N, C-alpha and C positions, 0 to 999 in steps of 0.2 A: 503494499498498498504506501501511496507518494502520500505525506503531508507533509504540506509546506507554510509558511509564513510570513505574512507580509506586513508593513507598517505602511498606512496610506495616509492622505491628504485629503483626498476627494471622491465623490461616486466615480469619477472618470476611472481613478486606479484601480478599485475593486473591477470594475469593467475590463478595463485593460488586463490585468493577472487573469481572469475567470476567461477571458477569450484564448487563451495559451492552453485551457484544458478542454477544448471544444473536441479535440481528434484524439486524445487520452483512451487509452483501452483499457489500460490496470484501475483498479480502485482509487480515489484520493481525498483529499480534504485539504481545504484552504482553510487557515486562519486569518482572519484580519486585524490588524490592532491599530489604536490610533499612537499619535506621538507619545504619549504619557504611559504606552506600554500597556494600554487597556484595551483586553478582547470585546471587539465590536461586533462582529460577523463569524460565521460560519457556513460554507458551503462542502457539500459531499456532491461525489457523481450520483445522486439519487434519480429516478427515472423524470420525476419534474423538473428537476434543476436540468439536466441534462436537454431537454425538450426545448425549456423556454432559451439557455447558451444559444440555439440556433439561429437565432434573430437576433440582430446589436437592439433595435428596440424593444423585443422581449426582455433581455438579458438587462436592459436599463431599468426597464420597468419592475423586474424582479427584486434588482439590486435598491431601488427603489422604496419600493414596498418593506423588504428587510431591514434598511436605516431607519424609516419610521417607525417598527418597533423594537428596535434599538434604543433609540432616544427616548420613547416611551416608557423604553425600561430604565431611564436615567444613565445612558450610557454616553461619555461626553466625546464629542467629535471634533 
């Protein structure tokens, strides 16, 4: 299993890194942290995520939805 960790500063950073996993065949998990080293989001290669990653607009919508959830949970971005 591939398990990567990235520090991000914007939603575009998350989309950029997730695009790299579109064609990865093995299991993967990606953790995204803010600059204060706080975990914001985690994505895995589940069926829904892979399907939404196929289109750039849908990918951005997915990231935005999950970032909204993270912010509601009190994560600092």
